[in-house]
N, C-alpha and C positions, 0 to 999 in steps of 0.2 A: 606532301605526306601521303605515301602510298596507302596506308590503312584507311584514311578518309576516302580515298577514291574507291577502295573496295567496299566500304560501308555504304557509299552512295547507291550501290546496287539495291540496298534495302529500302531506299527512299523512293517508293514507286511514284508518288505525285510530285517529287522534286521540290518540297517545301522546306527542306533543311532539317526536317525532323523524321524520326522513325517511330511509328506507333505500334501497338501490339499486333494489329492486323497485318501491317507491312512486314513485321518481324516474322510472324507465323507463316505468311505467304512465301516469303523468300526462303525461309528454312525448308518449307515443303518442296519448293522448286529444287532445292539442293539435295532432296531425298531424306530430309529429317522431319518426321512428323512429331511435332511437339504438343504436349498437353497444355491446357490452360495454365496449369500450375507451373510448367516449365517456362512458358512465356512470361508469366508474372514474376518468376524468380529472376529471369534474365533482365527484365525491365527494372526490377528492384535493385539488382546489382549495379545497374547503370545509373541508379540514383534518380529515377523518374517516376516513382510511385505517386507523387502528388499530381503531376501534370499528365501522366499517362503517355508520355512520349520522350524521346531522347533527341536533344540537340547534339548531333554527332560531332560536329566540328569543335564543340566546346568540351566534349567528354569522351573522345575516341579511345583514351587509355582504358576506359571501363570495359571495352570489348577485346582487349588483348588477353590472351590466356597465359597463365603462369604455371 
């Protein structure tokens, strides 16, 4: 799954999850400075408001743009 490989770049500590810090850090490296609200909205869309992190191999479709 190429999208999973791309998303792995967000997983800085290679634990299989992306947390808010990793998301913000990677987006910043890509030239996108996100507000706390932006990061929260992205995490919410991925369905991880309770745990605060995304298990990307299980929900990679949440990160595709329509």
